[in-house]
C-alpha positions in Angstrom: -2.2 28.9 13.0 -0.1 26.3 10.8 -1.4 23.0 10.4 -0.2 20.1 12.2 1.7 17.8 9.8 4.6 15.0 10.4 7.6 13.8 8.3 6.9 11.0 5.9 8.7 8.5 4.0 7.3 5.6 2.0 10.0 3.4 1.0 9.5 0.7 -1.7 11.7 -2.6 -2.5 12.7 -1.0 -5.7 12.5 3.0 -4.9 11.8 6.1 -2.6 8.2 6.4 -3.7 7.4 9.5 -1.9 9.3 11.7 1.4 8.2 14.9 3.0 5.9 16.3 5.2 2.0 15.1 5.7 -1.0 15.9 6.8 -2.3 12.2 7.4 -1.8 9.1 6.1 -4.4 6.2 5.9 -2.5 2.7 5.5 -4.2 -1.3 5.0 -3.8 -3.3 7.9 -4.7 -6.7 8.7 -7.7 -6.3 10.2 -8.9 -3.2 8.4 -6.8 0.3 8.3 -5.4 2.9 10.3 -4.8 6.6 10.0 -2.0 8.3 11.2 -2.0 11.8 12.1 0.9 14.2 13.4 2.0 13.2 17.2 0.9 9.8 17.1 2.6 7.7 19.1 5.1 6.1 18.8 4.8 2.2 17.4 5.1 0.0 14.7 2.2 -1.7 12.4 2.2 -4.4 10.3 0.9 -3.3 6.7 -0.9 -6.0 4.8 -1.3 -5.7 0.8 -4.0 -3.0 -0.5 -4.9 0.8 -1.2 -2.9 3.4 1.1 -3.9 7.7 1.0 -2.0 10.2 2.1 -2.4 14.1 2.4 0.6 16.3 1.6 1.2 19.5 3.4 -0.6 22.1 2.0 -3.1 20.2 -0.3 -6.4 19.2 0.1 -6.2 16.5 -2.4 -5.7 13.0 -1.2 -2.4 10.6 -3.2 -3.3 7.4 -3.3 -1.3 4.1 -3.7 -1.1 0.7 -4.0 1.2 -1.4 -1.8 2.7 -4.8 -0.9 3.2 -6.4 2.4 5.4 -4.2 5.2 5.4 -2.1 7.9 5.2 1.1 9.1 7.0 2.9 12.1 5.9 6.1 13.8 8.6 7.5 16.5 9.0 11.1 16.9 6.5 12.5 15.0 8.4 11.0 11.8 6.4 7.8 9.5 8.1 5.8 7.9 6.4 2.8 5.4 8.7 0.0 4.5 6.9 -1.9 1.9 7.7 -4.6 -0.9 6.0 -2.5 -3.5 4.3 1.2 -4.4 2.4 2.3 -7.0 0.2 4.8 -8.4 -2.8 3.5 -10.1 -2.1 5.8 -13.1 1.2 3.3 -13.3 -0.5 -0.1 -13.1 0.1 -1.7 -16.3 -3.9 -3.3 -16.5 -3.0 -6.2 -19.2 -0.5 -7.4 -17.0 -2.3 -7.5 -14.1 -5.4 -8.9 -15.6 -2.6 -11.5 -17.0 -1.4 -12.3 -13.1 -5.3 -12.6 -11.9 -5.8 -15.5 -14.8 -2.2 -16.8 -14.2 -3.0 -17.3 -9.9 -6.8 -18.5 -11.0 -5.3 -21.3 -12.9 -3.1 -22.0 -10.5 -5.4 -22.0 -7.7 -7.5 -24.6 -10.3 -4.5 -27.1 -9.9 -3.4 -29.8 -7.5 -0.7 -27.7 -5.4 1.2 -28.2 -2.1 0.1 -26.0 0.9 2.7 -23.5 0.2 1.9 -23.3 -3.7 -1.6 -22.9 -3.0 -0.7 -20.2 -0.4 1.8 -18.2 -3.3 -1.1 -18.4 -5.6 -3.7 -17.2 -3.7 -1.1 -14.3 -3.2 -0.6 -13.6 -6.2 -4.5 -13.0 -6.9 -4.9 -11.1 -3.9 -2.3 -8.6 -5.3 -3.7 -9.0 -8.9 -7.0 -7.9 -7.4 -6.2 -5.1 -5.4 -4.2 -4.0 -8.2 -7.4 -3.7 -11.0 -9.5 -2.5 -8.6 -7.4 0.5 -7.4 -7.1 1.4 -11.6 -10.9 1.3 -12.2 -11.2 3.6 -9.1 -9.2 6.3 -10.1 -8.6 6.4 -13.4 
C-alpha cells in the first residue's frame, strides 16, 4: 500500500526552501508544536519562530529547519508554509548568531521604549533559536 502523503511547499521571504511530497511536517506554534499529516482538516495556523521538521516522501529521515514567524495554510491535502526566514541548521553562521545574541542582550540592558524592548527581545529569541539548532544538528 502506498504511503499517505501531501504536497508541502515552504516559502521564505527570499526563497522557496522546499517543494515536494511529504509524510509529515511538525511546525512551531505559539503554544507548542503541531504535526500535520496527509488529509489534515483545512485550516490556517500562526507559526512562531523556532525549529520545524518534515519527513519527505520515501525517506525515513527527518529534515530540520529554523523558521521565522509566519503561517501555514492547509487546503485540500496541500500545505503551504509562509515564513520570514527558513534555514537548515548547517547553513547558520554560528559567529553571526552569537554576535546577534550579544547585541540583543546589550540592547536589553539599556533604557528603551516598549517598542525597542520588544524588538530586542525578538532579536534575542531569534539568535537563541538559531544557536540551539546549530548545537543539536551539527
